[in-house]
PDB file with SEQRES, HELIX, SHEET and CRYST1 records, atoms N, CA, C and O in Angstrom:
SEQRES   1 A   83  MET LYS LYS GLY ILE HIS PRO GLU ASN TYR ARG LEU VAL          
SEQRES   2 A   83  VAL PHE LYS ASP MET SER ASN ASP GLU THR PHE ILE THR          
SEQRES   3 A   83  ARG SER ALA ALA GLU THR ARG ASP THR ILE GLU VAL ASP          
SEQRES   4 A   83  GLY VAL GLU TYR PRO LEU VAL LYS MET GLU ILE SER SER          
SEQRES   5 A   83  THR SER HIS PRO PHE TYR THR GLY LYS VAL LYS LEU VAL          
SEQRES   6 A   83  ASP THR ALA GLY ARG ILE ASP LYS PHE LYS ASN LYS TYR          
SEQRES   7 A   83  ALA LYS PHE ASN LYS                                          
HELIX    1 AA1 PRO A   56  THR A   59  1                                   4    
HELIX    2 AA2 THR A   67  TYR A   78  1                                  12    
HELIX    3 AA3 ALA A   79  ASN A   82  5                                   4    
SHEET    1 AA1 4 GLU A  22  SER A  28  0                                        
SHEET    2 AA1 4 ARG A  11  ASP A  17 -1                                        
SHEET    3 AA1 4 VAL A  41  MET A  48  1                                        
SHEET    4 AA1 4 ASP A  34  VAL A  38 -1                                        
CRYST1    1.000    1.000    1.000  90.00  90.00  90.00 P 1           1          
ATOM      1  N   MET A   1     105.944 119.798  80.324  1.00  0.00           N  
ATOM      2  CA  MET A   1     107.092 120.635  80.082  1.00  0.00           C  
ATOM      3  C   MET A   1     106.717 122.092  79.882  1.00  0.00           C  
ATOM      4  O   MET A   1     105.632 122.385  79.381  1.00  0.00           O  
ATOM      5  N   LYS A   2     107.581 122.997  80.258  1.00  0.00           N  
ATOM      6  CA  LYS A   2     107.273 124.408  79.986  1.00  0.00           C  
ATOM      7  C   LYS A   2     107.668 124.688  78.604  1.00  0.00           C  
ATOM      8  O   LYS A   2     108.695 124.175  78.159  1.00  0.00           O  
ATOM      9  N   LYS A   3     106.921 125.481  77.868  1.00  0.00           N  
ATOM     10  CA  LYS A   3     107.286 125.748  76.498  1.00  0.00           C  
ATOM     11  C   LYS A   3     108.164 127.002  76.461  1.00  0.00           C  
ATOM     12  O   LYS A   3     108.045 127.891  77.305  1.00  0.00           O  
ATOM     13  N   GLY A   4     109.050 127.047  75.454  1.00  0.00           N  
ATOM     14  CA  GLY A   4     109.946 128.151  75.238  1.00  0.00           C  
ATOM     15  C   GLY A   4     111.229 128.143  76.080  1.00  0.00           C  
ATOM     16  O   GLY A   4     111.981 129.118  76.054  1.00  0.00           O  
ATOM     17  N   ILE A   5     111.486 127.084  76.809  1.00  0.00           N  
ATOM     18  CA  ILE A   5     112.767 127.121  77.655  1.00  0.00           C  
ATOM     19  C   ILE A   5     113.733 126.117  77.198  1.00  0.00           C  
ATOM     20  O   ILE A   5     114.834 126.083  77.748  1.00  0.00           O  
ATOM     21  N   HIS A   6     113.423 125.221  76.169  1.00  0.00           N  
ATOM     22  CA  HIS A   6     114.286 124.273  75.730  1.00  0.00           C  
ATOM     23  C   HIS A   6     114.849 124.642  74.375  1.00  0.00           C  
ATOM     24  O   HIS A   6     114.101 125.186  73.564  1.00  0.00           O  
ATOM     25  N   PRO A   7     116.108 124.388  74.068  1.00  0.00           N  
ATOM     26  CA  PRO A   7     116.688 124.707  72.863  1.00  0.00           C  
ATOM     27  C   PRO A   7     116.024 124.072  71.585  1.00  0.00           C  
ATOM     28  O   PRO A   7     115.573 122.928  71.628  1.00  0.00           O  
ATOM     29  N   GLU A   8     115.979 124.799  70.512  1.00  0.00           N  
ATOM     30  CA  GLU A   8     115.323 124.297  69.263  1.00  0.00           C  
ATOM     31  C   GLU A   8     116.258 123.616  68.385  1.00  0.00           C  
ATOM     32  O   GLU A   8     115.830 122.866  67.507  1.00  0.00           O  
ATOM     33  N   ASN A   9     117.540 123.822  68.556  1.00  0.00           N  
ATOM     34  CA  ASN A   9     118.551 123.444  67.628  1.00  0.00           C  
ATOM     35  C   ASN A   9     119.261 122.142  67.867  1.00  0.00           C  
ATOM     36  O   ASN A   9     120.452 122.013  67.586  1.00  0.00           O  
ATOM     37  N   TYR A  10     118.515 121.148  68.400  1.00  0.00           N  
ATOM     38  CA  TYR A  10     119.145 119.845  68.629  1.00  0.00           C  
ATOM     39  C   TYR A  10     119.437 119.187  67.214  1.00  0.00           C  
ATOM     40  O   TYR A  10     118.610 119.211  66.303  1.00  0.00           O  
ATOM     41  N   ARG A  11     120.614 118.633  67.120  1.00  0.00           N  
ATOM     42  CA  ARG A  11     121.127 117.929  65.894  1.00  0.00           C  
ATOM     43  C   ARG A  11     122.091 116.950  66.167  1.00  0.00           C  
ATOM     44  O   ARG A  11     122.562 116.883  67.302  1.00  0.00           O  
ATOM     45  N   LEU A  12     122.471 116.136  65.231  1.00  0.00           N  
ATOM     46  CA  LEU A  12     123.536 115.171  65.469  1.00  0.00           C  
ATOM     47  C   LEU A  12     124.895 115.961  65.490  1.00  0.00           C  
ATOM     48  O   LEU A  12     125.143 116.778  64.604  1.00  0.00           O  
ATOM     49  N   VAL A  13     125.764 115.706  66.511  1.00  0.00           N  
ATOM     50  CA  VAL A  13     127.068 116.249  66.597  1.00  0.00           C  
ATOM     51  C   VAL A  13     128.045 115.224  66.889  1.00  0.00           C  
ATOM     52  O   VAL A  13     127.731 114.207  67.508  1.00  0.00           O  
ATOM     53  N   VAL A  14     129.263 115.455  66.453  1.00  0.00           N  
ATOM     54  CA  VAL A  14     130.407 114.543  66.765  1.00  0.00           C  
ATOM     55  C   VAL A  14     131.205 115.176  67.892  1.00  0.00           C  
ATOM     56  O   VAL A  14     131.601 116.340  67.828  1.00  0.00           O  
ATOM     57  N   PHE A  15     131.433 114.366  68.939  1.00  0.00           N  
ATOM     58  CA  PHE A  15     132.320 114.706  69.982  1.00  0.00           C  
ATOM     59  C   PHE A  15     133.575 114.073  69.798  1.00  0.00           C  
ATOM     60  O   PHE A  15     133.545 112.865  69.566  1.00  0.00           O  
ATOM     61  N   LYS A  16     134.725 114.671  69.858  1.00  0.00           N  
ATOM     62  CA  LYS A  16     136.013 114.138  69.597  1.00  0.00           C  
ATOM     63  C   LYS A  16     136.933 114.354  70.821  1.00  0.00           C  
ATOM     64  O   LYS A  16     137.146 115.480  71.271  1.00  0.00           O  
ATOM     65  N   ASP A  17     137.475 113.213  71.347  1.00  0.00           N  
ATOM     66  CA  ASP A  17     138.455 113.313  72.443  1.00  0.00           C  
ATOM     67  C   ASP A  17     139.776 113.549  71.858  1.00  0.00           C  
ATOM     68  O   ASP A  17     140.296 112.691  71.145  1.00  0.00           O  
ATOM     69  N   MET A  18     140.361 114.688  72.126  1.00  0.00           N  
ATOM     70  CA  MET A  18     141.617 115.121  71.404  1.00  0.00           C  
ATOM     71  C   MET A  18     142.886 114.357  72.033  1.00  0.00           C  
ATOM     72  O   MET A  18     143.983 114.385  71.476  1.00  0.00           O  
ATOM     73  N   SER A  19     142.664 113.712  73.168  1.00  0.00           N  
ATOM     74  CA  SER A  19     143.839 112.992  73.701  1.00  0.00           C  
ATOM     75  C   SER A  19     144.070 111.742  73.008  1.00  0.00           C  
ATOM     76  O   SER A  19     145.215 111.297  72.924  1.00  0.00           O  
ATOM     77  N   ASN A  20     142.973 111.075  72.451  1.00  0.00           N  
ATOM     78  CA  ASN A  20     143.110 109.703  71.814  1.00  0.00           C  
ATOM     79  C   ASN A  20     142.382 109.614  70.524  1.00  0.00           C  
ATOM     80  O   ASN A  20     142.213 108.512  70.002  1.00  0.00           O  
ATOM     81  N   ASP A  21     141.922 110.746  69.952  1.00  0.00           N  
ATOM     82  CA  ASP A  21     141.176 110.780  68.738  1.00  0.00           C  
ATOM     83  C   ASP A  21     139.985 109.862  68.639  1.00  0.00           C  
ATOM     84  O   ASP A  21     139.643 109.442  67.533  1.00  0.00           O  
ATOM     85  N   GLU A  22     139.354 109.537  69.706  1.00  0.00           N  
ATOM     86  CA  GLU A  22     138.169 108.747  69.715  1.00  0.00           C  
ATOM     87  C   GLU A  22     136.979 109.683  69.448  1.00  0.00           C  
ATOM     88  O   GLU A  22     136.919 110.779  70.004  1.00  0.00           O  
ATOM     89  N   THR A  23     136.049 109.260  68.612  1.00  0.00           N  
ATOM     90  CA  THR A  23     134.815 110.170  68.261  1.00  0.00           C  
ATOM     91  C   THR A  23     133.556 109.308  68.619  1.00  0.00           C  
ATOM     92  O   THR A  23     133.524 108.078  68.612  1.00  0.00           O  
ATOM     93  N   PHE A  24     132.516 110.158  68.936  1.00  0.00           N  
ATOM     94  CA  PHE A  24     131.150 109.473  69.058  1.00  0.00           C  
ATOM     95  C   PHE A  24     130.158 110.527  68.567  1.00  0.00           C  
ATOM     96  O   PHE A  24     130.380 111.736  68.634  1.00  0.00           O  
ATOM     97  N   ILE A  25     129.043 109.977  68.066  1.00  0.00           N  
ATOM     98  CA  ILE A  25     127.973 110.851  67.598  1.00  0.00           C  
ATOM     99  C   ILE A  25     126.814 110.835  68.468  1.00  0.00           C  
ATOM    100  O   ILE A  25     126.404 109.752  68.885  1.00  0.00           O  
ATOM    101  N   THR A  26     126.225 111.951  68.796  1.00  0.00           N  
ATOM    102  CA  THR A  26     125.089 112.068  69.684  1.00  0.00           C  
ATOM    103  C   THR A  26     124.331 113.325  69.394  1.00  0.00           C  
ATOM    104  O   THR A  26     124.879 114.209  68.736  1.00  0.00           O  
ATOM    105  N   ARG A  27     123.101 113.469  69.842  1.00  0.00           N  
ATOM    106  CA  ARG A  27     122.331 114.705  69.602  1.00  0.00           C  
ATOM    107  C   ARG A  27     122.743 115.752  70.646  1.00  0.00           C  
ATOM    108  O   ARG A  27     122.886 115.450  71.830  1.00  0.00           O  
ATOM    109  N   SER A  28     122.921 116.945  70.189  1.00  0.00           N  
ATOM    110  CA  SER A  28     123.279 118.051  71.070  1.00  0.00           C  
ATOM    111  C   SER A  28     122.787 119.435  70.516  1.00  0.00           C  
ATOM    112  O   SER A  28     122.443 119.598  69.345  1.00  0.00           O  
ATOM    113  N   ALA A  29     122.789 120.351  71.415  1.00  0.00           N  
ATOM    114  CA  ALA A  29     122.550 121.733  71.049  1.00  0.00           C  
ATOM    115  C   ALA A  29     123.791 122.573  71.173  1.00  0.00           C  
ATOM    116  O   ALA A  29     123.699 123.800  71.134  1.00  0.00           O  
ATOM    117  N   ALA A  30     125.030 121.923  71.333  1.00  0.00           N  
ATOM    118  CA  ALA A  30     126.235 122.731  71.600  1.00  0.00           C  
ATOM    119  C   ALA A  30     126.575 123.468  70.406  1.00  0.00           C  
ATOM    120  O   ALA A  30     126.460 122.950  69.295  1.00  0.00           O  
ATOM    121  N   GLU A  31     127.004 124.696  70.580  1.00  0.00           N  
ATOM    122  CA  GLU A  31     127.467 125.615  69.512  1.00  0.00           C  
ATOM    123  C   GLU A  31     128.854 125.187  69.098  1.00  0.00           C  
ATOM    124  O   GLU A  31     129.683 124.855  69.945  1.00  0.00           O  
ATOM    125  N   THR A  32     129.119 125.190  67.796  1.00  0.00           N  
ATOM    126  CA  THR A  32     130.464 124.802  67.371  1.00  0.00           C  
ATOM    127  C   THR A  32     130.728 125.470  65.987  1.00  0.00           C  
ATOM    128  O   THR A  32     129.802 125.780  65.237  1.00  0.00           O  
ATOM    129  N   ARG A  33     132.067 125.680  65.685  1.00  0.00           N  
ATOM    130  CA  ARG A  33     132.452 126.315  64.414  1.00  0.00           C  
ATOM    131  C   ARG A  33     133.080 125.288  63.540  1.00  0.00           C  
ATOM    132  O   ARG A  33     133.130 125.544  62.337  1.00  0.00           O  
ATOM    133  N   ASP A  34     133.570 124.152  63.976  1.00  0.00           N  
ATOM    134  CA  ASP A  34     134.267 123.167  63.281  1.00  0.00           C  
ATOM    135  C   ASP A  34     133.288 122.134  62.775  1.00  0.00           C  
ATOM    136  O   ASP A  34     132.191 121.984  63.313  1.00  0.00           O  
ATOM    137  N   THR A  35     133.715 121.375  61.672  1.00  0.00           N  
ATOM    138  CA  THR A  35     132.935 120.278  61.102  1.00  0.00           C  
ATOM    139  C   THR A  35     133.882 119.174  60.924  1.00  0.00           C  
ATOM    140  O   THR A  35     135.085 119.416  60.827  1.00  0.00           O  
ATOM    141  N   ILE A  36     133.374 117.842  60.868  1.00  0.00           N  
ATOM    142  CA  ILE A  36     134.136 116.673  60.631  1.00  0.00           C  
ATOM    143  C   ILE A  36     133.341 115.703  59.767  1.00  0.00           C  
ATOM    144  O   ILE A  36     132.126 115.611  59.947  1.00  0.00           O  
ATOM    145  N   GLU A  37     133.928 115.009  58.881  1.00  0.00           N  
ATOM    146  CA  GLU A  37     133.218 114.007  57.991  1.00  0.00           C  
ATOM    147  C   GLU A  37     133.364 112.633  58.673  1.00  0.00           C  
ATOM    148  O   GLU A  37     134.475 112.207  58.989  1.00  0.00           O  
ATOM    149  N   VAL A  38     132.291 111.984  58.884  1.00  0.00           N  
ATOM    150  CA  VAL A  38     132.271 110.625  59.493  1.00  0.00           C  
ATOM    151  C   VAL A  38     131.402 109.800  58.573  1.00  0.00           C  
ATOM    152  O   VAL A  38     130.232 110.128  58.377  1.00  0.00           O  
ATOM    153  N   ASP A  39     131.968 108.688  57.976  1.00  0.00           N  
ATOM    154  CA  ASP A  39     131.263 107.813  57.083  1.00  0.00           C  
ATOM    155  C   ASP A  39     130.556 108.566  55.921  1.00  0.00           C  
ATOM    156  O   ASP A  39     129.445 108.233  55.508  1.00  0.00           O  
ATOM    157  N   GLY A  40     131.276 109.606  55.424  1.00  0.00           N  
ATOM    158  CA  GLY A  40     130.721 110.290  54.273  1.00  0.00           C  
ATOM    159  C   GLY A  40     129.735 111.308  54.538  1.00  0.00           C  
ATOM    160  O   GLY A  40     129.231 111.915  53.593  1.00  0.00           O  
ATOM    161  N   VAL A  41     129.382 111.575  55.831  1.00  0.00           N  
ATOM    162  CA  VAL A  41     128.469 112.587  56.277  1.00  0.00           C  
ATOM    163  C   VAL A  41     129.123 113.721  57.081  1.00  0.00           C  
ATOM    164  O   VAL A  41     129.905 113.418  57.982  1.00  0.00           O  
ATOM    165  N   GLU A  42     128.866 114.941  56.828  1.00  0.00           N  
ATOM    166  CA  GLU A  42     129.552 116.047  57.593  1.00  0.00           C  
ATOM    167  C   GLU A  42     128.695 116.402  58.759  1.00  0.00           C  
ATOM    168  O   GLU A  42     127.483 116.584  58.639  1.00  0.00           O  
ATOM    169  N   TYR A  43     129.356 116.501  59.926  1.00  0.00           N  
ATOM    170  CA  TYR A  43     128.692 116.813  61.192  1.00  0.00           C  
ATOM    171  C   TYR A  43     129.521 117.985  61.855  1.00  0.00           C  
ATOM    172  O   TYR A  43     130.696 118.228  61.582  1.00  0.00           O  
ATOM    173  N   PRO A  44     128.729 118.688  62.781  1.00  0.00           N  
ATOM    174  CA  PRO A  44     129.367 119.677  63.509  1.00  0.00           C  
ATOM    175  C   PRO A  44     130.402 118.964  64.553  1.00  0.00           C  
ATOM    176  O   PRO A  44     130.126 117.865  65.036  1.00  0.00           O  
ATOM    177  N   LEU A  45     131.445 119.561  64.830  1.00  0.00           N  
ATOM    178  CA  LEU A  45     132.481 118.858  65.741  1.00  0.00           C  
ATOM    179  C   LEU A  45     132.642 119.767  66.999  1.00  0.00           C  
ATOM    180  O   LEU A  45     132.810 120.986  66.956  1.00  0.00           O  
ATOM    181  N   VAL A  46     132.563 118.942  68.215  1.00  0.00           N  
ATOM    182  CA  VAL A  46     132.857 119.502  69.514  1.00  0.00           C  
ATOM    183  C   VAL A  46     134.104 118.779  69.970  1.00  0.00           C  
ATOM    184  O   VAL A  46     134.146 117.553  70.072  1.00  0.00           O  
ATOM    185  N   LYS A  47     135.221 119.661  70.267  1.00  0.00           N  
ATOM    186  CA  LYS A  47     136.462 118.994  70.703  1.00  0.00           C  
ATOM    187  C   LYS A  47     136.493 118.934  72.311  1.00  0.00           C  
ATOM    188  O   LYS A  47     136.124 119.864  73.027  1.00  0.00           O  
ATOM    189  N   MET A  48     136.948 117.799  72.734  1.00  0.00           N  
ATOM    190  CA  MET A  48     136.961 117.609  74.260  1.00  0.00           C  
ATOM    191  C   MET A  48     138.412 117.236  74.636  1.00  0.00           C  
ATOM    192  O   MET A  48     139.127 116.665  73.811  1.00  0.00           O  
ATOM    193  N   GLU A  49     138.857 117.552  75.875  1.00  0.00           N  
ATOM    194  CA  GLU A  49     140.152 117.227  76.247  1.00  0.00           C  
ATOM    195  C   GLU A  49     140.097 115.820  76.845  1.00  0.00           C  
ATOM    196  O   GLU A  49     141.074 115.076  76.752  1.00  0.00           O  
ATOM    197  N   ILE A  50     139.006 115.457  77.437  1.00  0.00           N  
ATOM    198  CA  ILE A  50     138.939 114.163  78.108  1.00  0.00           C  
ATOM    199  C   ILE A  50     137.513 113.558  77.967  1.00  0.00           C  
ATOM    200  O   ILE A  50     136.552 114.325  77.909  1.00  0.00           O  
ATOM    201  N   SER A  51     137.351 112.293  77.913  1.00  0.00           N  
ATOM    202  CA  SER A  51     136.087 111.641  77.795  1.00  0.00           C  
ATOM    203  C   SER A  51     136.116 110.343  78.520  1.00  0.00           C  
ATOM    204  O   SER A  51     137.097 110.061  79.208  1.00  0.00           O  
ATOM    205  N   SER A  52     135.076 109.513  78.407  1.00  0.00           N  
ATOM    206  CA  SER A  52     135.149 108.234  79.005  1.00  0.00           C  
ATOM    207  C   SER A  52     136.100 107.294  78.545  1.00  0.00           C  
ATOM    208  O   SER A  52     136.477 106.356  79.248  1.00  0.00           O  
ATOM    209  N   THR A  53     136.561 107.532  77.235  1.00  0.00           N  
ATOM    210  CA  THR A  53     137.573 106.645  76.660  1.00  0.00           C  
ATOM    211  C   THR A  53     139.101 106.904  77.044  1.00  0.00           C  
ATOM    212  O   THR A  53     140.024 106.146  76.746  1.00  0.00           O  
ATOM    213  N   SER A  54     139.219 108.127  77.771  1.00  0.00           N  
ATOM    214  CA  SER A  54     140.533 108.566  78.245  1.00  0.00           C  
ATOM    215  C   SER A  54     140.704 108.801  79.695  1.00  0.00           C  
ATOM    216  O   SER A  54     141.815 108.940  80.209  1.00  0.00           O  
ATOM    217  N   HIS A  55     139.563 108.846  80.362  1.00  0.00           N  
ATOM    218  CA  HIS A  55     139.550 109.319  81.816  1.00  0.00           C  
ATOM    219  C   HIS A  55     140.040 108.139  82.584  1.00  0.00           C  
ATOM    220  O   HIS A  55     139.592 107.030  82.293  1.00  0.00           O  
ATOM    221  N   PRO A  56     140.963 108.279  83.586  1.00  0.00           N  
ATOM    222  CA  PRO A  56     141.436 107.169  84.366  1.00  0.00           C  
ATOM    223  C   PRO A  56     140.374 106.398  85.193  1.00  0.00           C  
ATOM    224  O   PRO A  56     140.581 105.241  85.558  1.00  0.00           O  
ATOM    225  N   PHE A  57     139.247 107.062  85.476  1.00  0.00           N  
ATOM    226  CA  PHE A  57     138.210 106.350  86.270  1.00  0.00           C  
ATOM    227  C   PHE A  57     137.608 105.234  85.347  1.00  0.00           C  
ATOM    228  O   PHE A  57     137.302 104.140  85.822  1.00  0.00           O  
ATOM    229  N   TYR A  58     137.456 105.512  84.106  1.00  0.00           N  
ATOM    230  CA  TYR A  58     136.896 104.505  83.237  1.00  0.00           C  
ATOM    231  C   TYR A  58     137.892 103.573  82.610  1.00  0.00           C  
ATOM    232  O   TYR A  58     137.578 102.434  82.262  1.00  0.00           O  
ATOM    233  N   THR A  59     139.082 104.068  82.472  1.00  0.00           N  
ATOM    234  CA  THR A  59     140.106 103.203  81.752  1.00  0.00           C  
ATOM    235  C   THR A  59     140.880 102.307  82.781  1.00  0.00           C  
ATOM    236  O   THR A  59     141.460 101.288  82.405  1.00  0.00           O  
ATOM    237  N   GLY A  60     140.872 102.704  84.052  1.00  0.00           N  
ATOM    238  CA  GLY A  60     141.565 101.922  84.980  1.00  0.00           C  
ATOM    239  C   GLY A  60     143.108 102.284  85.058  1.00  0.00           C  
ATOM    240  O   GLY A  60     143.857 101.770  85.888  1.00  0.00           O  
ATOM    241  N   LYS A  61     143.490 103.166  84.168  1.00  0.00           N  
ATOM    242  CA  LYS A  61     144.933 103.540  84.130  1.00  0.00           C  
ATOM    243  C   LYS A  61     145.143 104.870  84.835  1.00  0.00           C  
ATOM    244  O   LYS A  61     144.429 105.838  84.574  1.00  0.00           O  
ATOM    245  N   VAL A  62     146.116 104.913  85.720  1.00  0.00           N  
ATOM    246  CA  VAL A  62     146.435 106.037  86.524  1.00  0.00           C  
ATOM    247  C   VAL A  62     147.759 106.648  86.056  1.00  0.00           C  
ATOM    248  O   VAL A  62     148.740 105.933  85.854  1.00  0.00           O  
ATOM    249  N   LYS A  63     147.782 108.023  85.879  1.00  0.00           N  
ATOM    250  CA  LYS A  63     149.026 108.706  85.555  1.00  0.00           C  
ATOM    251  C   LYS A  63     149.841 108.763  86.902  1.00  0.00           C  
ATOM    252  O   LYS A  63     149.298 108.952  87.990  1.00  0.00           O  
ATOM    253  N   LEU A  64     151.189 108.581  86.730  1.00  0.00           N  
ATOM    254  CA  LEU A  64     152.033 108.787  87.934  1.00  0.00           C  
ATOM    255  C   LEU A  64     152.164 110.313  88.096  1.00  0.00           C  
ATOM    256  O   LEU A  64     152.373 111.055  87.136  1.00  0.00           O  
ATOM    257  N   VAL A  65     152.028 110.746  89.390  1.00  0.00           N  
ATOM    258  CA  VAL A  65     152.286 112.129  89.708  1.00  0.00           C  
ATOM    259  C   VAL A  65     153.656 112.199  90.382  1.00  0.00           C  
ATOM    260  O   VAL A  65     154.071 111.258  91.058  1.00  0.00           O  
ATOM    261  N   ASP A  66     154.335 113.295  90.198  1.00  0.00           N  
ATOM    262  CA  ASP A  66     155.659 113.541  90.745  1.00  0.00           C  
ATOM    263  C   ASP A  66     155.440 113.907  92.176  1.00  0.00           C  
ATOM    264  O   ASP A  66     155.510 115.091  92.505  1.00  0.00           O  
ATOM    265  N   THR A  67     155.163 112.916  93.104  1.00  0.00           N  
ATOM    266  CA  THR A  67     154.945 113.274  94.448  1.00  0.00           C  
ATOM    267  C   THR A  67     156.270 113.543  95.207  1.00  0.00           C  
ATOM    268  O   THR A  67     156.245 114.261  96.207  1.00  0.00           O  
ATOM    269  N   ALA A  68     157.339 113.034  94.800  1.00  0.00           N  
ATOM    270  CA  ALA A  68     158.666 113.336  95.484  1.00  0.00           C  
ATOM    271  C   ALA A  68     158.947 114.864  95.352  1.00  0.00           C  
ATOM    272  O   ALA A  68     159.360 115.505  96.318  1.00  0.00           O  
ATOM    273  N   GLY A  69     158.705 115.455  94.093  1.00  0.00           N  
ATOM    274  CA  GLY A  69     158.939 116.816  93.937  1.00  0.00           C  
ATOM    275  C   GLY A  69     157.979 117.664  94.689  1.00  0.00           C  
ATOM    276  O   GLY A  69     158.359 118.729  95.176  1.00  0.00           O  
ATOM    277  N   ARG A  70     156.744 117.243  94.810  1.00  0.00           N  
ATOM    278  CA  ARG A  70     155.780 118.031  95.534  1.00  0.00           C  
ATOM    279  C   ARG A  70     156.045 117.986  97.037  1.00  0.00           C  
ATOM    280  O   ARG A  70     155.843 119.002  97.704  1.00  0.00           O  
ATOM    281  N   ILE A  71     156.486 116.866  97.604  1.00  0.00           N  
ATOM    282  CA  ILE A  71     156.840 116.695  99.010  1.00  0.00           C  
ATOM    283  C   ILE A  71     158.049 117.656  99.334  1.00  0.00           C  
ATOM    284  O   ILE A  71     158.057 118.388 100.324  1.00  0.00           O  
ATOM    285  N   ASP A  72     159.096 117.585  98.386  1.00  0.00           N  
ATOM    286  CA  ASP A  72     160.239 118.438  98.630  1.00  0.00           C  
ATOM    287  C   ASP A  72     159.949 119.966  98.608  1.00  0.00           C  
ATOM    288  O   ASP A  72     160.517 120.770  99.347  1.00  0.00           O  
ATOM    289  N   LYS A  73     159.037 120.269  97.713  1.00  0.00           N  
ATOM    290  CA  LYS A  73     158.597 121.680  97.661  1.00  0.00           C  
ATOM    291  C   LYS A  73     157.856 122.137  98.863  1.00  0.00           C  
ATOM    292  O   LYS A  73     158.016 123.262  99.337  1.00  0.00           O  
ATOM    293  N   PHE A  74     157.002 121.205  99.376  1.00  0.00           N  
ATOM    294  CA  PHE A  74     156.260 121.461 100.562  1.00  0.00           C  
ATOM    295  C   PHE A  74     157.231 121.702 101.836  1.00  0.00           C  
ATOM    296  O   PHE A  74     157.072 122.628 102.631  1.00  0.00           O  
ATOM    297  N   LYS A  75     158.226 120.765 101.913  1.00  0.00           N  
ATOM    298  CA  LYS A  75     159.118 120.834 103.042  1.00  0.00           C  
ATOM    299  C   LYS A  75     160.014 122.056 102.996  1.00  0.00           C  
ATOM    300  O   LYS A  75     160.339 122.604 104.049  1.00  0.00           O  
ATOM    301  N   ASN A  76     160.419 122.498 101.843  1.00  0.00           N  
ATOM    302  CA  ASN A  76     161.175 123.749 101.614  1.00  0.00           C  
ATOM    303  C   ASN A  76     160.367 124.898 102.011  1.00  0.00           C  
ATOM    304  O   ASN A  76     160.878 125.791 102.687  1.00  0.00           O  
ATOM    305  N   LYS A  77     159.129 124.949 101.640  1.00  0.00           N  
ATOM    306  CA  LYS A  77     158.219 126.024 101.880  1.00  0.00           C  
ATOM    307  C   LYS A  77     158.054 126.245 103.410  1.00  0.00           C  
ATOM    308  O   LYS A  77     158.107 127.373 103.899  1.00  0.00           O  
ATOM    309  N   TYR A  78     157.850 125.107 104.152  1.00  0.00           N  
ATOM    310  CA  TYR A  78     157.512 125.286 105.572  1.00  0.00           C  
ATOM    311  C   TYR A  78     158.727 124.965 106.504  1.00  0.00           C  
ATOM    312  O   TYR A  78     158.550 124.851 107.716  1.00  0.00           O  
ATOM    313  N   ALA A  79     159.900 124.829 105.963  1.00  0.00           N  
ATOM    314  CA  ALA A  79     161.103 124.564 106.777  1.00  0.00           C  
ATOM    315  C   ALA A  79     161.332 125.724 107.733  1.00  0.00           C  
ATOM    316  O   ALA A  79     161.818 125.496 108.841  1.00  0.00           O  
ATOM    317  N   LYS A  80     161.006 126.961 107.359  1.00  0.00           N  
ATOM    318  CA  LYS A  80     161.325 128.069 108.150  1.00  0.00           C  
ATOM    319  C   LYS A  80     160.587 128.092 109.483  1.00  0.00           C  
ATOM    320  O   LYS A  80     161.006 128.732 110.447  1.00  0.00           O  
ATOM    321  N   PHE A  81     159.463 127.360 109.497  1.00  0.00           N  
ATOM    322  CA  PHE A  81     158.636 127.309 110.707  1.00  0.00           C  
ATOM    323  C   PHE A  81     159.105 126.219 111.686  1.00  0.00           C  
ATOM    324  O   PHE A  81     158.559 126.150 112.786  1.00  0.00           O  
ATOM    325  N   ASN A  82     160.057 125.387 111.360  1.00  0.00           N  
ATOM    326  CA  ASN A  82     160.449 124.292 112.156  1.00  0.00           C  
ATOM    327  C   ASN A  82     161.707 124.735 113.139  1.00  0.00           C  
ATOM    328  O   ASN A  82     162.201 123.894 113.890  1.00  0.00           O  
ATOM    329  N   LYS A  83     162.156 125.968 113.104  1.00  0.00           N  
ATOM    330  CA  LYS A  83     163.290 126.480 113.790  1.00  0.00           C  
ATOM    331  C   LYS A  83     162.903 126.564 115.319  1.00  0.00           C  
ATOM    332  O   LYS A  83     163.719 126.981 116.140  1.00  0.00           O  
TER     333      LYS A  83                                                      
END                                                                             
């Protein structure tokens, strides 16, 4: 490995999925300002919007998308070309 190109500040960090409040602890060099206490120990906190515990690919749950509204919007936009 090349010397001097890898971060020196690896430490235990808590990643928190904000959509379902699931947390997991791993080593990271991610910069953070927030902290959280887990099992009586305080860790730096990295907030995430989505993780494997909430992503549809991993959970198998798919959110319904308003396709009818999208189709109507598309038809209205391009109706002027059908004349």
